[in-house]
C-alpha positions in Angstrom: 0.0 0.0 0.0 1.5 3.4 -1.1 1.3 6.5 1.0 2.5 10.1 0.2 5.8 11.5 0.9 4.0 14.2 3.1 2.3 11.3 5.2 5.7 9.4 5.3 7.6 12.5 6.7 4.9 13.3 9.3 5.0 9.7 10.6 8.7 10.1 11.4 9.0 10.3 15.2 11.3 11.8 17.7 14.6 10.2 18.7 14.6 8.1 21.8 17.4 7.6 24.3 19.9 5.3 22.8 22.8 3.2 23.8 26.3 4.4 23.2 29.5 2.5 23.0 32.4 1.7 20.7 30.9 -1.4 19.2 33.9 -2.3 17.2 36.1 -2.6 20.3 34.2 -3.7 23.4 30.7 -4.5 22.4 30.0 -6.7 25.4 30.4 -3.8 27.8 27.7 -1.2 27.0 26.6 1.8 29.1 23.2 3.4 28.4 23.7 7.0 27.9 21.4 9.8 26.9 21.6 11.6 23.5 22.4 15.4 23.7 25.9 15.5 25.3 27.8 18.6 24.2 29.2 18.2 20.7 32.9 17.3 20.2 33.9 17.4 23.9 37.5 18.0 23.2 37.0 20.1 20.2 35.3 23.4 20.8 33.4 25.7 18.5 36.4 28.1 18.0 38.4 25.1 17.0 35.8 24.0 14.5 35.7 27.5 12.9 39.3 27.4 12.5 39.2 24.1 10.6 36.8 25.5 8.0 38.4 28.7 6.8 39.3 27.4 3.3 36.4 26.2 1.3 37.0 22.6 0.2 40.6 23.0 1.2 41.7 23.6 -2.3 39.6 21.1 -4.2 37.9 22.6 -7.2 34.6 21.4 -8.6 34.1 20.0 -12.2 31.2 18.8 -14.1 33.2 17.1 -16.9 31.8 13.5 -17.1 34.5 11.0 -16.3 36.0 8.9 -19.1 37.6 5.6 -18.5 39.6 5.3 -21.7 42.2 2.5 -21.8 42.0 -0.6 -23.9 38.6 -0.7 -25.6 38.3 -4.5 -25.3 38.7 -4.3 -21.5 35.7 -4.4 -19.3 34.9 -1.2 -17.3 36.0 -2.8 -14.0 39.6 -3.1 -15.4 40.0 0.5 -16.5 40.5 3.9 -14.8 40.3 3.8 -11.1 38.4 0.6 -11.1 41.6 -1.1 -12.4 43.8 -3.0 -10.0 47.1 -1.7 -8.5 50.1 -3.9 -8.6 52.1 -3.4 -5.6 51.8 -3.7 -1.8 53.3 -0.5 -0.2 53.8 0.9 3.3 54.3 4.7 3.7 54.6 6.7 7.0 53.8 10.3 7.8 51.3 11.3 5.2 50.7 15.0 4.0 47.5 16.5 5.6 45.8 19.6 4.1 43.6 21.3 6.9 43.6 19.8 10.3 42.7 16.4 11.5 40.6 16.2 14.8 43.0 15.2 17.5 40.3 12.8 18.8 40.5 10.8 15.6 42.6 8.0 16.8 42.4 4.6 14.9 42.4 3.0 11.6 40.4 3.4 8.6 40.1 0.1 6.5 39.0 -0.2 3.0 38.3 -3.7 1.1 37.8 -4.1 -2.5 38.4 -6.1 -5.7 42.1 -6.0 -6.9 42.7 -8.8 -9.4 46.2 -10.3 -9.0 46.5 -13.0 -11.6 43.5 -13.0 -13.9 40.9 -10.7 -15.3 37.7 -11.6 -13.5 34.3 -12.1 -15.2 32.9 -9.1 -13.2 34.0 -6.4 -10.7 32.8 -8.6 -7.7 35.3 -11.4 -8.5 38.6 -9.9 -8.0 41.1 -10.8 -5.3 40.6 -8.8 -2.1 43.1 -6.0 -1.3 42.7 -4.2 2.2 44.0 -0.6 2.6 44.7 0.8 6.0 45.2 4.4 7.1 46.3 5.0 10.6 45.5 8.2 12.5 46.9 9.4 15.8 46.6 12.7 17.7 45.9 14.9 14.6 48.3 13.2 12.3 48.0 10.6 9.5 50.7 8.3 10.6 50.7 5.5 7.9 49.2 4.1 4.9 49.7 0.4 3.8 47.8 -2.1 1.7 47.9 -5.9 1.6 46.2 -8.6 -0.7 44.2 -11.1 1.3 46.3 -14.2 1.0 43.7 -16.6 0.0 44.3 -19.7 -2.3 42.8 -17.4 -5.2 45.4 -14.7 -4.7 48.1 -17.3 -4.5 46.9 -18.6 -7.9 45.8 -21.9 -6.4 42.1 -21.4 -7.0 40.2 -20.0 -9.9 36.6 -19.2 -11.3 33.6 -18.0 -9.5 33.8 -20.4 -6.6 37.3 -19.2 -5.5 37.1 -17.5 -2.1 38.3 -13.9 -2.6 37.8 -12.1 0.7 37.1 -8.8 -1.1 33.8 -7.3 -0.1 33.8 -6.0 3.5 35.1 -6.2 7.0 33.9 -6.8 10.4 35.7 -6.6 13.9 34.3 -8.8 16.7 35.7 -10.3 19.8 39.2 -9.1 18.9 39.1 -10.7 15.4 39.3 -8.8 12.1 37.5 -10.7 9.5 37.4 -10.0 5.6 34.1 -11.2 4.1 33.0 -12.5 0.8 29.6 -13.9 -0.1 30.3 -17.5 -0.9 32.8 -18.4 1.7 33.6 -18.4 5.4 35.3 -15.3 6.8 39.0 -14.7 6.3 41.1 -13.5 9.3 43.6 -10.7 9.2 45.9 -9.0 11.7 44.2 -5.7 12.6 47.6 -4.1 13.0 49.6 -5.3 10.1 46.8 -6.6 7.7 48.9 -9.8 7.2 46.6 -12.7 6.3 46.0 -15.6 8.8 43.5 -18.2 7.4 39.8 -18.7 7.0 38.0 -18.6 10.2 35.1 -21.0 11.0 34.6 -20.4 14.8 36.3 -23.6 15.9 34.8 -25.7 13.2 31.3 -24.8 14.0 30.3 -22.7 11.0 28.6 -24.6 8.3 27.7 -21.9 5.9 29.1 -18.8 4.1 29.0 -15.4 6.0 27.4 -12.6 4.1 29.1 -9.3 3.5 27.0 -7.3 6.0 26.9 -8.9 9.5 25.3 -6.9 12.3 26.6 -6.3 15.8 24.0 -5.7 18.4 25.5 -2.8 20.6 23.6 -3.9 23.6 24.2 -7.6 23.8 27.4 -7.7 21.8 26.1 -10.5 19.5 27.2 -10.9 16.0 24.4 -11.9 13.6 24.8 -12.8 10.0 23.3 -14.7 7.1 24.9 -17.0 4.6 23.5 -18.0 1.2 24.5 -21.3 -0.4 23.5 -21.5 -4.0 23.8 -25.2 -4.9 21.5 -26.3 -3.4 20.0 -22.9 -2.7 19.8 -22.4 1.1 19.6 -19.6 3.6 21.3 -19.8 7.0 20.9 -17.3 9.9 23.7 -17.4 12.5 24.5 -15.8 15.8 27.8 -15.5 17.6 27.7 -14.4 21.3 29.8 -11.5 22.6 32.5 -14.0 23.8 33.0 -15.1 20.1 31.1 -18.5 20.3 28.8 -19.5 17.6 25.5 -20.2 19.3 22.9 -20.3 16.5 22.6 -21.7 13.0 19.2 -21.9 11.4 18.8 -23.0 7.8 16.0 -23.2 5.2 15.8 -24.0 1.5 15.4 -21.3 -1.1 13.2 -21.7 -4.2 16.0 -20.3 -6.4 19.3 -18.6 -6.6 18.5 -15.4 -4.9 21.1 -12.7 -4.3 20.7 -11.9 -0.6 23.5 -9.4 0.1 22.2 -7.7 3.2 19.7 -8.1 6.0 18.6 -6.2 9.2 18.5 -6.8 13.0 16.0 -5.2 15.5 15.6 -5.8 19.1 13.4 -8.9 18.6 13.7 -9.9 14.9 16.1 -10.7 12.1 14.9 -9.0 9.0 15.2 -10.9 5.7 14.9 -9.6 2.2 13.7 -12.2 -0.3 13.7 -10.0 -3.4 13.5 -11.3 -7.0 17.2 -10.4 -8.0 18.7 -13.7 -9.0 22.1 -15.0 -9.8 22.5 -15.3 -13.5 24.6 -18.3 -14.6 24.9 -16.7 -18.0 27.8 -14.7 -16.5 29.9 -17.7 -17.3 29.5 -16.9 -21.0 29.9 -13.1 -20.6 26.4 -12.3 -19.6 25.1 -10.0 -16.7 25.7 -11.1 -13.1 22.0 -10.8 -12.2 18.7 -11.7 -13.5 15.5 -9.6 -12.6 12.5 -12.0 -12.1 9.6 -10.0 -10.8 7.1 -12.7 -11.5 8.6 -14.4 -8.3 7.2 -11.7 -6.2 9.0 -10.0 -3.2 8.7 -10.5 0.5 10.2 -9.4 3.8 10.6 -12.0 6.5 10.8 -11.4 10.3 12.4 -14.1 12.2 12.3 -14.1 16.0 15.7 -13.8 17.4 14.9 -16.3 20.1 13.1 -18.7 17.7 13.8 -20.4 14.4 13.5 -19.8 10.7 10.3 -21.9 10.6 8.7 -19.3 12.8 9.4 -16.5 10.2 6.6 -14.2 9.4 6.6 -13.3 5.7 5.1 -10.2 4.2 4.6 -9.4 0.5 5.8 -6.2 -0.7 6.1 -4.5 -4.2 8.9 -6.2 -6.3 12.1 -4.3 -6.1 15.8 -5.1 -5.3 18.2 -4.0 -2.6 21.8 -4.3 -2.2 22.3 -2.3 1.0 20.1 -1.3 4.0 20.3 1.6 6.6 18.7 0.2 9.6 15.5 -1.4 11.1 13.8 -0.9 14.5 10.6 -1.5 16.3 8.1 1.3 17.0 5.0 0.3 18.8 3.2 -2.4 16.8 5.4 -1.6 13.7 8.8 -2.8 12.4 10.4 0.1 10.5 13.0 -0.8 7.7 14.9 1.4 5.4 17.0 0.5 2.5 18.4 1.7 -1.0 15.8 0.2 -3.4 16.2 -0.5 -7.1 13.4 -0.9 -9.4 15.1 -2.8 -12.3 13.8 -3.4 -15.8 14.5 -6.4 -18.0 18.0 -6.4 -19.3 19.3 -4.0 -16.6 22.8 -4.7 -15.2 22.5 -2.1 -12.4 25.8 -0.4 -13.2 25.8 0.6 -17.0 22.0 0.4 -17.6 19.0 1.0 -15.4 17.5 3.4 -13.0 19.3 4.9 -9.9 18.5 3.4 -6.4 16.3 5.4 -4.1 16.0 5.6 -0.3 12.9 3.4 0.6 11.0 2.7 3.8 8.7 -0.3 4.7 6.6 -0.1 7.8 5.3 -3.6 8.8 2.3 -3.6 11.1 2.3 -6.7 13.3 -1.1 -6.2 14.5 -3.0 -6.0 11.3 -0.3 -7.7 9.1 -0.3 -4.6 6.7 2.8 -3.1 5.0 3.1 0.5 4.1 6.0 1.5 1.8 7.2 4.7 0.3 10.1 6.5 -1.1 12.0 8.6 1.6 13.4 11.4 -0.4 14.1 12.4 -4.0 18.0 12.0 -3.9 19.4 8.9 -5.7 21.7 7.2 -3.3 23.6 4.1 -2.3 26.1 2.8 0.4 23.8 3.7 3.3 25.3 4.3 6.7 24.0 5.2 10.2 25.8 5.7 13.5 26.3 2.0 14.2 25.9 2.5 18.0 22.2 2.7 17.0 21.9 -0.5 15.2 18.4 -2.0 15.5 17.2 1.0 17.5 15.2 4.2 16.4 17.7 6.6 15.0 17.6 10.2 13.5 20.2 10.4 10.7 20.8 8.5 7.6 24.0 9.0 5.6 24.9 7.8 2.1 26.5 8.5 -1.3 24.7 10.6 -4.0 24.8 8.9 -7.4 25.4 10.0 -11.0 23.9 8.0 -13.9 26.0 6.0 -16.3 27.4 7.4 -19.5 28.3 5.3 -22.6 31.8 5.1 -21.3 31.4 5.1 -17.5 29.2 3.2 -15.0 26.7 4.6 -12.5 28.9 6.1 -9.6 29.0 8.2 -6.5 29.4 12.0 -6.9 28.9 13.3 -3.3 28.0 12.6 0.3 24.6 13.3 1.8 22.8 13.2 5.3 19.0 12.9 5.8 17.6 14.2 9.1 14.6 11.9 9.4 13.1 13.9 12.2 12.9 17.2 10.3 12.7 15.7 6.8 15.8 17.6 5.6 18.6 16.5 3.3 22.1 18.1 3.5 24.8 17.2 1.0 28.4 18.0 -0.2 29.6 17.5 -3.8 32.1 18.8 -6.2 30.3 17.3 -9.2 32.7 14.9 -11.0 36.0 16.4 -9.5 36.3 13.6 -6.9 34.5 10.3 -6.6 33.9 9.1 -3.0 33.7 5.5 -1.7 31.4 4.7 1.3 31.4 7.4 4.0 31.8 6.0 7.6 30.3 7.9 10.6 32.7 7.9 13.5 31.5 9.3 16.8 33.5 12.1 18.4 33.7 10.3 21.7 32.0 7.1 23.2 29.3 9.2 24.8 28.9 11.7 22.0 25.2 12.2 20.7 24.0 11.0 17.3 25.6 13.1 14.5 28.2 14.4 16.8 31.3 13.2 15.0 32.9 12.8 11.5 32.2 11.5 8.2 35.2 10.0 6.6 35.7 8.7 3.0 38.4 7.6 0.6 37.9 9.5 -2.6 39.6 9.5 -6.0 40.8 13.1 -7.1 40.5 13.0 -10.9 42.9 15.9 -11.2 45.8 14.3 -9.4 44.8 10.8 -10.4 45.5 9.7 -6.9 43.3 9.0 -3.8 42.8 11.0 -0.6 40.9 10.6 2.7 38.4 13.4 3.2 37.2 14.1 6.9 34.0 16.1 7.4 32.4 17.5 10.4 29.0 15.5 10.2 27.0 18.4 11.6 28.4 20.8 9.0 28.7 18.5 6.0 27.8 21.2 3.4 30.7 23.2 4.4 33.1 20.8 2.9 35.9 18.8 4.3 38.0 19.9 7.4 41.0 17.8 6.4 42.4 16.1 3.3 45.0 13.2 3.8 47.0 12.7 0.6 47.7 9.0 -0.1 50.8 7.8 -1.9 48.7 5.8 -4.5 45.4 5.5 -5.9 43.0 3.2 -4.1 40.7 1.4 -6.7 37.1 1.9 -6.3 36.2 -0.7 -3.8 33.2 -1.9 -1.7 33.1 -1.4 2.0 35.2 -0.1 4.9 35.5 -0.2 8.6 36.8 2.2 11.3 38.8 0.6 14.2 39.1 3.0 17.1 42.3 2.9 19.1 41.6 1.9 22.7 
């Protein structure tokens, strides 16, 4: 059932008290604190003004559409800044333009596809390379990158089934894991990024781990799904705060669904069974996905204390989603927000097709009805929230603004935005096509900072210099532009997902 955008915005409620912690470091010890503490406790207003006196710190806007160029026969994911780099490097004392907040102490990690031995059939299937940028007391101390030393990167495994560890990262119970849809997680050293081995929780894990596990900031539990394609099967798993696998619930799927993400609320695991299917024609040069709206679409709510057989399923309008913002319970409703694509037959979602839109579903558990609507008009992807509010009502969504594909260039990000869900306002920063950002992470200014009191941080490609940088923004003043630019010694190929590891 559709509802108007005006009705949608008026339905957005006030922020509640939320739990605050550093979930990436010590999720098992959570203190409940109220939102509304003074912003940037160690960084006053005068300091913030000083950081913003040069607009965009010398970056100049451009509306010139990007052009990949290169060898015509090569696929787009092997050209321009999508193409792999060929060396592992380690450089200390990076140049900073502007001023880094002294409270920004930790490591920004990025994961992505960086083929080492063979040209992959698609962007998703290159060997994983992890990039680390270390921050300490207002300085950018180090950049280094390492391939995930999997059998594929050692040239010992090939094809779509080879485990690449290239998609995202999670840190839980002192373990840093690189993730890939069809395999168990791959463990890395959080300090050196050196590879260890595949990690299966002491032999207990019987399924792959999806790219987007969720950490409950209150219980410290790590939840994830895994999809096995032959035979098609979904598994929901939970690891407790002490790192022990406690739950594995499996069910057969009726087809080869692409289930890249899910959500977690206080009482439910939220599942997206949308008709975006794995297309085996990719083996002969076809698109990676097949749009099959005749299969219908549904959202499942599995009780966290129950089993998959107890899942309640709710039919929704057919669409597809790669990534979601959050989900939470409000009265009799479960509220879910995601970046939704409405494909057409023949779309490949990158060089053809419409841009994703922010979307909301409200599932009423009393009358079993679903209301769904577009949230705002801005095309967006790579959604982000303050992860301390996972599964709880939140106020701010963050994400990347998108630019449509041209004949030579795929759909791509062109700026960063913030949506105030309480006021219905969208704020954004963009230099057009001058820089292309990757996923922007929100980092709280302190463990007890309020929501939106912190920084947005993104690795961007500077088209003029043909190198990459890290841009740091005051999240509360996003439109004013970056407060710091960290110049990297190499380009970082456009990747998938990142992680911030706070220094204890």
